[in-house]
Every structure is written in structure tokens, then in C-alpha cells.
FITOR-489720 format. One record per residue: residue number from 0; x negated, z negated, y of N, C-alpha, C, O in turn. Coordinates in nm, 2 decimals. Atoms other than C-alpha are relative to their C-alpha. Example, Ala and Ser with C-alpha at 12.3 -4.5 7.8 and 13.67 -1.06 7.14 Angstrom:
// FITOR-489720
+------+--------+--------+--------+--------+--------+---------+--------+--------+--------+--------+--------+--------+
| resi |  neast |    nup | nnorth | caeast |   caup | canorth |  ceast |    cup | cnorth |  oeast |    oup | onorth |
+------+--------+--------+--------+--------+--------+---------+--------+--------+--------+--------+--------+--------+
|    0 |  -0.09 |   0.00 |  -0.12 |  -1.23 |  -0.78 |   -0.45 |  -0.09 |   0.00 |   0.12 |  -0.19 |  -0.07 |   0.12 |
|    1 |   0.09 |   0.00 |  -0.11 |  -1.37 |  -0.71 |   -0.11 |   0.08 |  -0.08 |   0.11 |   0.03 |  -0.09 |   0.22 |
+------+--------+--------+--------+--------+--------+---------+--------+--------+--------+--------+--------+--------+
END
This chain:
// FITOR-489720
+------+--------+--------+--------+--------+--------+---------+--------+--------+--------+--------+--------+--------+
| resi |  neast |    nup | nnorth | caeast |   caup | canorth |  ceast |    cup | cnorth |  oeast |    oup | onorth |
+------+--------+--------+--------+--------+--------+---------+--------+--------+--------+--------+--------+--------+
|    0 |   0.09 |  -0.05 |   0.01 |  -5.50 |  -6.21 |   -0.09 |   0.02 |   0.14 |   0.06 |   0.07 |   0.25 |   0.01 |
|    1 |  -0.02 |  -0.18 |  -0.12 |  -5.51 |  -5.92 |    0.20 |  -0.15 |   0.06 |  -0.08 |  -0.27 |   0.02 |  -0.08 |
|    2 |   0.08 |  -0.12 |  -0.01 |  -5.70 |  -5.67 |    0.10 |  -0.04 |   0.10 |   0.08 |   0.05 |   0.16 |   0.13 |
|    3 |   0.06 |  -0.02 |  -0.12 |  -5.99 |  -5.51 |    0.33 |  -0.01 |   0.10 |  -0.06 |  -0.02 |   0.09 |  -0.18 |
|    4 |   0.00 |  -0.12 |  -0.03 |  -6.01 |  -5.13 |    0.40 |  -0.16 |   0.00 |  -0.01 |  -0.21 |  -0.10 |   0.03 |
|    5 |   0.15 |   0.04 |   0.06 |  -6.40 |  -5.08 |    0.28 |  -0.05 |   0.13 |   0.08 |  -0.04 |   0.25 |   0.06 |
|    6 |   0.12 |  -0.11 |  -0.04 |  -6.63 |  -4.92 |    0.53 |  -0.07 |   0.13 |   0.04 |  -0.18 |   0.10 |   0.00 |
|    7 |   0.19 |   0.03 |  -0.02 |  -6.90 |  -4.74 |    0.62 |  -0.09 |   0.00 |   0.06 |  -0.11 |  -0.01 |   0.18 |
|    8 |   0.13 |  -0.01 |  -0.07 |  -7.22 |  -4.72 |    0.64 |  -0.13 |   0.12 |   0.04 |  -0.15 |   0.23 |  -0.01 |
|    9 |   0.10 |  -0.15 |  -0.02 |  -7.48 |  -4.48 |    0.74 |  -0.11 |  -0.03 |  -0.09 |  -0.20 |  -0.11 |  -0.09 |
|   10 |   0.14 |  -0.03 |   0.13 |  -7.70 |  -4.41 |    0.47 |  -0.13 |   0.12 |   0.06 |  -0.22 |   0.14 |  -0.02 |
|   11 |   0.12 |  -0.15 |  -0.06 |  -7.93 |  -4.11 |    0.68 |  -0.09 |  -0.15 |   0.13 |  -0.06 |  -0.22 |   0.23 |
|   12 |   0.09 |   0.12 |  -0.10 |  -8.21 |  -4.36 |    0.83 |  -0.02 |   0.05 |   0.09 |   0.01 |   0.01 |   0.20 |
|   13 |   0.00 |  -0.08 |  -0.22 |  -8.31 |  -4.09 |    1.09 |   0.06 |  -0.03 |   0.07 |   0.02 |  -0.05 |   0.18 |
|   14 |  -0.05 |  -0.05 |  -0.18 |  -8.03 |  -4.09 |    1.28 |   0.03 |  -0.16 |  -0.07 |   0.11 |  -0.20 |   0.01 |
|   15 |  -0.01 |   0.10 |  -0.08 |  -8.01 |  -4.45 |    1.21 |  -0.07 |  -0.04 |   0.08 |  -0.03 |  -0.11 |   0.17 |
|   16 |   0.07 |   0.11 |  -0.14 |  -8.32 |  -4.53 |    1.40 |   0.00 |   0.08 |   0.11 |  -0.04 |   0.05 |   0.22 |
|   17 |  -0.04 |   0.01 |  -0.21 |  -8.22 |  -4.28 |    1.68 |   0.09 |  -0.02 |   0.01 |   0.12 |   0.02 |   0.13 |
|   18 |  -0.14 |   0.03 |  -0.10 |  -7.87 |  -4.40 |    1.73 |  -0.07 |  -0.21 |   0.04 |  -0.03 |  -0.31 |   0.10 |
|   19 |   0.04 |   0.22 |  -0.04 |  -8.10 |  -4.79 |    1.75 |  -0.08 |   0.00 |   0.11 |  -0.07 |  -0.04 |   0.22 |
|   20 |   0.06 |  -0.09 |  -0.14 |  -8.34 |  -4.61 |    1.93 |   0.07 |  -0.03 |   0.16 |   0.03 |  -0.09 |   0.26 |
|   21 |  -0.05 |  -0.07 |  -0.15 |  -8.11 |  -4.49 |    2.21 |   0.00 |  -0.13 |   0.02 |  -0.08 |  -0.17 |   0.11 |
|   22 |  -0.04 |   0.07 |  -0.02 |  -7.98 |  -4.83 |    2.16 |  -0.06 |  -0.11 |   0.05 |  -0.01 |  -0.19 |   0.13 |
|   23 |   0.12 |   0.08 |  -0.05 |  -8.31 |  -5.02 |    2.20 |   0.03 |   0.06 |   0.23 |   0.05 |   0.00 |   0.34 |
|   24 |   0.06 |  -0.12 |  -0.19 |  -8.34 |  -4.74 |    2.58 |   0.13 |  -0.10 |   0.06 |   0.08 |  -0.19 |   0.13 |
|   25 |  -0.10 |   0.06 |  -0.07 |  -7.99 |  -4.90 |    2.69 |   0.00 |  -0.12 |  -0.01 |   0.07 |  -0.17 |   0.08 |
|   26 |  -0.03 |   0.11 |  -0.02 |  -8.03 |  -5.25 |    2.62 |  -0.12 |  -0.01 |   0.12 |  -0.09 |  -0.10 |   0.19 |
|   27 |   0.09 |   0.10 |   0.03 |  -8.39 |  -5.28 |    2.75 |   0.09 |   0.11 |   0.20 |   0.12 |   0.03 |   0.28 |
|   28 |  -0.08 |   0.08 |  -0.08 |  -8.20 |  -5.11 |    3.06 |   0.11 |  -0.02 |   0.08 |   0.11 |  -0.02 |   0.20 |
|   29 |  -0.06 |   0.15 |  -0.05 |  -7.96 |  -5.29 |    3.13 |  -0.03 |  -0.13 |  -0.01 |   0.05 |  -0.21 |  -0.05 |
|   30 |   0.00 |   0.05 |   0.02 |  -8.14 |  -5.52 |    3.14 |  -0.02 |  -0.05 |   0.16 |   0.02 |  -0.14 |   0.23 |
|   31 |   0.06 |  -0.03 |  -0.12 |  -8.32 |  -5.40 |    3.43 |   0.17 |   0.02 |   0.11 |   0.19 |  -0.06 |   0.20 |
|   32 |  -0.12 |  -0.02 |  -0.12 |  -7.96 |  -5.29 |    3.65 |   0.02 |  -0.22 |   0.01 |   0.06 |  -0.26 |   0.12 |
|   33 |  -0.06 |   0.10 |  -0.02 |  -7.90 |  -5.69 |    3.62 |  -0.14 |  -0.06 |   0.08 |  -0.13 |  -0.14 |   0.17 |
|   34 |   0.07 |   0.10 |  -0.14 |  -8.29 |  -5.78 |    3.79 |   0.03 |   0.10 |   0.11 |  -0.01 |   0.07 |   0.22 |
|   35 |  -0.07 |  -0.05 |  -0.09 |  -8.10 |  -5.46 |    3.99 |   0.04 |  -0.11 |   0.13 |   0.00 |  -0.14 |   0.24 |
|   36 |  -0.18 |   0.07 |  -0.07 |  -7.78 |  -5.68 |    4.11 |  -0.09 |  -0.16 |   0.07 |  -0.08 |  -0.20 |   0.18 |
|   37 |   0.10 |   0.14 |  -0.03 |  -8.03 |  -6.04 |    4.12 |  -0.12 |   0.07 |   0.08 |  -0.21 |   0.00 |   0.03 |
|   38 |   0.03 |  -0.05 |  -0.07 |  -8.24 |  -5.85 |    4.33 |   0.04 |   0.06 |   0.19 |   0.00 |   0.08 |   0.31 |
|   39 |  -0.10 |  -0.05 |  -0.18 |  -8.01 |  -5.74 |    4.62 |   0.00 |   0.15 |   0.00 |   0.04 |   0.20 |   0.11 |
|   40 |   0.04 |  -0.10 |  -0.04 |  -8.10 |  -5.35 |    4.53 |   0.15 |   0.03 |   0.09 |   0.23 |  -0.04 |   0.14 |
|   41 |  -0.05 |  -0.11 |  -0.02 |  -7.93 |  -5.03 |    4.61 |   0.13 |   0.00 |  -0.03 |   0.13 |  -0.01 |  -0.16 |
|   42 |  -0.15 |   0.01 |   0.11 |  -7.51 |  -5.03 |    4.52 |  -0.05 |   0.17 |  -0.11 |  -0.02 |   0.20 |  -0.23 |
|   43 |  -0.07 |  -0.16 |   0.09 |  -7.59 |  -4.61 |    4.46 |  -0.08 |   0.06 |  -0.08 |  -0.11 |   0.16 |  -0.13 |
|   44 |   0.22 |  -0.02 |   0.15 |  -7.94 |  -4.68 |    4.24 |   0.14 |  -0.10 |  -0.09 |   0.19 |  -0.06 |  -0.20 |
|   45 |  -0.08 |   0.07 |   0.16 |  -7.68 |  -4.98 |    4.04 |   0.08 |   0.12 |  -0.10 |   0.07 |   0.13 |  -0.22 |
|   46 |  -0.10 |  -0.10 |   0.05 |  -7.43 |  -4.70 |    3.96 |  -0.06 |   0.09 |  -0.07 |  -0.02 |   0.12 |  -0.18 |
|   47 |   0.03 |  -0.11 |   0.06 |  -7.67 |  -4.42 |    3.90 |  -0.09 |  -0.05 |  -0.18 |  -0.13 |  -0.01 |  -0.29 |
|   48 |   0.06 |   0.06 |   0.21 |  -7.81 |  -4.64 |    3.59 |   0.07 |  -0.04 |  -0.02 |   0.04 |   0.02 |  -0.13 |
|   49 |  -0.11 |   0.00 |   0.06 |  -7.51 |  -4.76 |    3.48 |   0.08 |   0.06 |  -0.11 |   0.12 |   0.02 |  -0.22 |
|   50 |  -0.09 |  -0.14 |   0.04 |  -7.35 |  -4.41 |    3.46 |  -0.08 |   0.02 |  -0.14 |  -0.03 |   0.04 |  -0.25 |
|   51 |   0.11 |   0.01 |   0.15 |  -7.71 |  -4.43 |    3.23 |   0.02 |   0.01 |  -0.09 |   0.02 |   0.09 |  -0.19 |
|   52 |  -0.04 |   0.13 |   0.19 |  -7.63 |  -4.69 |    2.99 |   0.12 |   0.00 |  -0.09 |   0.14 |  -0.03 |  -0.20 |
|   53 |  -0.08 |   0.00 |   0.09 |  -7.33 |  -4.60 |    2.95 |   0.03 |   0.20 |  -0.06 |   0.13 |   0.24 |  -0.13 |
|   54 |  -0.01 |  -0.13 |   0.06 |  -7.36 |  -4.21 |    2.86 |  -0.09 |  -0.07 |  -0.14 |  -0.03 |  -0.07 |  -0.25 |
|   55 |   0.07 |   0.04 |   0.13 |  -7.68 |  -4.37 |    2.61 |   0.07 |  -0.03 |  -0.12 |   0.09 |   0.02 |  -0.23 |
|   56 |  -0.11 |   0.03 |   0.15 |  -7.45 |  -4.58 |    2.43 |   0.16 |   0.09 |  -0.08 |   0.22 |   0.07 |  -0.19 |
|   57 |  -0.12 |  -0.07 |   0.02 |  -7.14 |  -4.32 |    2.41 |  -0.10 |   0.10 |  -0.08 |  -0.07 |   0.18 |  -0.17 |
|   58 |   0.06 |  -0.18 |   0.04 |  -7.42 |  -4.06 |    2.35 |  -0.04 |  -0.05 |  -0.24 |  -0.03 |   0.00 |  -0.35 |
|   59 |  -0.01 |   0.08 |   0.22 |  -7.50 |  -4.33 |    1.99 |   0.15 |   0.00 |  -0.08 |   0.15 |   0.07 |  -0.18 |
|   60 |  -0.05 |  -0.04 |   0.01 |  -7.19 |  -4.35 |    1.93 |   0.11 |   0.15 |  -0.05 |   0.19 |   0.17 |  -0.15 |
|   61 |   0.00 |  -0.10 |   0.04 |  -7.12 |  -4.03 |    1.92 |  -0.04 |   0.10 |  -0.09 |   0.02 |   0.18 |  -0.15 |
|   62 |   0.09 |   0.02 |   0.14 |  -7.40 |  -3.99 |    1.68 |   0.09 |  -0.05 |  -0.13 |   0.14 |   0.01 |  -0.22 |
|   63 |  -0.03 |   0.13 |   0.09 |  -7.29 |  -4.27 |    1.48 |   0.13 |   0.13 |  -0.09 |   0.13 |   0.20 |  -0.19 |
|   64 |  -0.12 |  -0.06 |   0.11 |  -6.97 |  -4.10 |    1.37 |   0.03 |   0.19 |  -0.03 |   0.10 |   0.27 |  -0.10 |
|   65 |   0.01 |  -0.14 |   0.09 |  -7.07 |  -3.77 |    1.36 |  -0.09 |  -0.03 |  -0.16 |  -0.03 |   0.01 |  -0.26 |
|   66 |   0.07 |   0.06 |   0.09 |  -7.30 |  -3.89 |    1.10 |   0.06 |  -0.07 |  -0.09 |   0.01 |  -0.04 |  -0.20 |
|   67 |  -0.10 |   0.10 |   0.08 |  -7.04 |  -4.14 |    0.93 |   0.05 |   0.14 |  -0.06 |   0.03 |   0.17 |  -0.17 |
|   68 |  -0.09 |  -0.03 |   0.07 |  -6.81 |  -3.88 |    0.93 |  -0.02 |   0.13 |  -0.09 |   0.08 |   0.19 |  -0.13 |
|   69 |   0.10 |  -0.17 |   0.07 |  -7.09 |  -3.55 |    0.73 |   0.01 |  -0.12 |  -0.09 |   0.11 |  -0.09 |  -0.15 |
|   70 |  -0.01 |   0.08 |   0.11 |  -7.11 |  -3.86 |    0.49 |   0.09 |   0.03 |  -0.11 |   0.11 |   0.08 |  -0.22 |
|   71 |  -0.17 |   0.07 |   0.09 |  -6.81 |  -3.98 |    0.39 |   0.06 |   0.17 |  -0.05 |   0.06 |   0.21 |  -0.17 |
|   72 |   0.06 |  -0.20 |   0.09 |  -6.77 |  -3.54 |    0.35 |   0.06 |  -0.05 |  -0.11 |   0.16 |  -0.10 |  -0.16 |
|   73 |   0.01 |  -0.02 |   0.12 |  -6.90 |  -3.49 |    0.09 |  -0.09 |  -0.17 |  -0.07 |  -0.18 |  -0.16 |  -0.15 |
|   74 |   0.06 |   0.01 |   0.10 |  -7.01 |  -3.79 |   -0.03 |   0.19 |  -0.08 |  -0.12 |   0.25 |  -0.17 |  -0.08 |
|   75 |  -0.13 |  -0.02 |   0.06 |  -6.66 |  -3.78 |   -0.34 |   0.06 |  -0.18 |  -0.05 |   0.16 |  -0.21 |  -0.11 |
|   76 |   0.01 |   0.18 |   0.04 |  -6.70 |  -4.21 |   -0.39 |   0.17 |   0.01 |   0.15 |   0.28 |  -0.05 |   0.13 |
|   77 |  -0.11 |   0.07 |  -0.10 |  -6.43 |  -4.20 |   -0.03 |   0.12 |   0.10 |  -0.04 |   0.11 |   0.21 |  -0.10 |
|   78 |  -0.03 |  -0.12 |  -0.01 |  -6.10 |  -4.08 |    0.04 |  -0.01 |   0.10 |   0.11 |   0.10 |   0.11 |   0.17 |
|   79 |   0.04 |  -0.08 |  -0.05 |  -6.25 |  -3.83 |    0.24 |   0.19 |   0.00 |   0.14 |   0.16 |  -0.09 |   0.22 |
|   80 |  -0.06 |  -0.02 |  -0.06 |  -5.91 |  -3.78 |    0.46 |   0.00 |  -0.15 |   0.07 |  -0.05 |  -0.17 |   0.18 |
|   81 |  -0.04 |   0.15 |  -0.05 |  -5.81 |  -4.16 |    0.52 |  -0.13 |  -0.03 |   0.00 |  -0.14 |  -0.14 |  -0.05 |
|   82 |   0.12 |   0.04 |  -0.07 |  -6.22 |  -4.16 |    0.63 |   0.04 |   0.08 |   0.14 |   0.08 |   0.01 |   0.24 |
|   83 |  -0.06 |  -0.07 |  -0.10 |  -6.13 |  -3.87 |    0.89 |   0.05 |  -0.09 |   0.04 |  -0.02 |  -0.17 |   0.09 |
|   84 |   0.00 |  -0.04 |  -0.13 |  -5.88 |  -3.96 |    1.04 |  -0.07 |  -0.16 |   0.06 |  -0.10 |  -0.19 |   0.17 |
|   85 |   0.07 |   0.15 |  -0.10 |  -6.04 |  -4.34 |    1.09 |  -0.11 |  -0.01 |   0.05 |  -0.16 |  -0.11 |   0.10 |
|   86 |   0.10 |  -0.07 |  -0.08 |  -6.30 |  -4.17 |    1.21 |   0.00 |   0.03 |   0.13 |  -0.06 |   0.00 |   0.23 |
|   87 |  -0.09 |  -0.08 |  -0.17 |  -6.09 |  -3.95 |    1.46 |   0.06 |  -0.14 |   0.12 |   0.08 |  -0.11 |   0.24 |
|   88 |  -0.08 |   0.05 |  -0.07 |  -5.95 |  -4.28 |    1.58 |  -0.12 |  -0.10 |   0.07 |  -0.12 |  -0.12 |   0.19 |
|   89 |   0.16 |   0.02 |  -0.04 |  -6.32 |  -4.44 |    1.63 |  -0.02 |   0.12 |   0.15 |   0.00 |   0.09 |   0.27 |
|   90 |   0.03 |  -0.05 |  -0.09 |  -6.40 |  -4.13 |    1.82 |   0.09 |   0.01 |   0.14 |   0.04 |   0.05 |   0.25 |
|   91 |  -0.11 |  -0.01 |  -0.10 |  -6.07 |  -4.14 |    2.04 |  -0.04 |  -0.02 |   0.11 |  -0.05 |   0.03 |   0.22 |
|   92 |   0.01 |   0.14 |  -0.05 |  -6.14 |  -4.46 |    2.09 |  -0.12 |  -0.05 |   0.17 |  -0.11 |  -0.13 |   0.26 |
|   93 |   0.05 |  -0.01 |  -0.08 |  -6.45 |  -4.35 |    2.29 |   0.03 |   0.09 |   0.14 |  -0.04 |   0.10 |   0.24 |
|   94 |  -0.01 |  -0.06 |  -0.15 |  -6.26 |  -4.12 |    2.55 |   0.08 |  -0.05 |   0.14 |   0.07 |   0.01 |   0.24 |
+------+--------+--------+--------+--------+--------+---------+--------+--------+--------+--------+--------+--------+
END
């Protein structure tokens, strides 16, 4: 049996709500982009909306990582060095 590393679940309800709301907005924007494509809208307008969705998703991801890092570094049940390295790897995957 392979042991699975324990991950972190964000505990900060306020940050979780902020991130979820940002993702819901991005979800709505993505639906609008699909409609724009189906309607044959201008490429520049579509790409502008795509950039906005990408930024919203990246901001949500960065917020999640930074909030998780803060929690993990203050929680003695986590190996701070290990968790910091894992979250840094996630952070760099967005770069």
C-alpha cells in the first residue's frame, strides 16, 4: 500500500468565499466567451475576455496558495518545510 501525502484544506472561510466567488465570476465570463465565439464576435473582444478569465483564475489560485501557506506555517501539525516546498511548486506551476 502506497502512503498518500496529506494535503492542506483551506480553513479560512472568508478566503474560501473570496476565491469561490472569483471562480464563479470566471465561470460566467467563460460562458460569455463561448457565446461570443458561437455568435462570430470580433476576435479582439474575445481575446480580451479570455485574458480577463485567465487573470481571474490565476488570482484565485495565487490567493489559495498564499492563504494555504499562511495556515500551514502557523499550524504545528504540518511539516512547514515540506508544505512550503509543495506550495512553492504549485505557485511556480502558475508562472
